[in-house]
N, C-alpha and C positions, 0 to 999 in steps of 0.2 A: 585282713580287711580292717582298716583303721576307722572307717566311718560309713554311715549310710544316710543319705538325704532323700526324704520322701517329698517330691515336688510335683506330683501328678495332680491334676484337678480338672473338673468340668462342672458345668451347671446347665444341663439340658432344659429346654423350655417345657418339654413334656416328660411324663414318667416313662422311663425305659427300663425293662427288666432284662437281666443277663440270662444266658441259657441255663445258668444254675438256679435261677429264680430269685435273684437279689436285685433290688433297685440299683441302677447303674451308679448313681452318685455315691450311695452308701458303700457299694463294692469298691469304687475307686478311692474314696477318701478314708475308709475304715478297714474293710476286709482285706484288700490288697496289701496295704502297708503292714498290717498285723501279720499276715501270712509270710510276706517277704522277710520281715524282721525275725520272725520265729525260725524260719528256715536258715537264715544267715547267722543266727545267734551263736553257734559254735565258733564260727570264724571271728565274730565280733569279740567274744569272750577271750579267745586265744590271743587277740591283739593286746590285751591288757590295758584298758583305758579307752576303748573305741567309743564313739558317740553315735547316737541315732537322732536325727533332726527332722522335724516336720515343718514344712514351709506352707504358709497360707496367704491368701490375698483378702482384700476387702469386698470381693464380689458377693459374698453371702449377705452383705448388708442391703443389697437391692432386691432380695427375694425373701418373702415371709417363710417362716418355719411352719410346715403343715403338721400339726400335732397329731392328727388322726392317722398319719402315714409316715412314721418316723423312719421306716426303711423305704 
């Protein structure tokens, strides 16, 4: 495995919680990529120079950050 690109994203209008109890956007943007990278790390290391890339958009600029509910 020479590289991994995290390109999933969503911005739901309402708060949605996964069956594991995490806020959906946090699970999609942070928890999912972290878990996937961690599980693929042996293959990435074996490639000797593999890259992990996170892709983002400007969509987050249209929605305020809710400090009281970071997850």
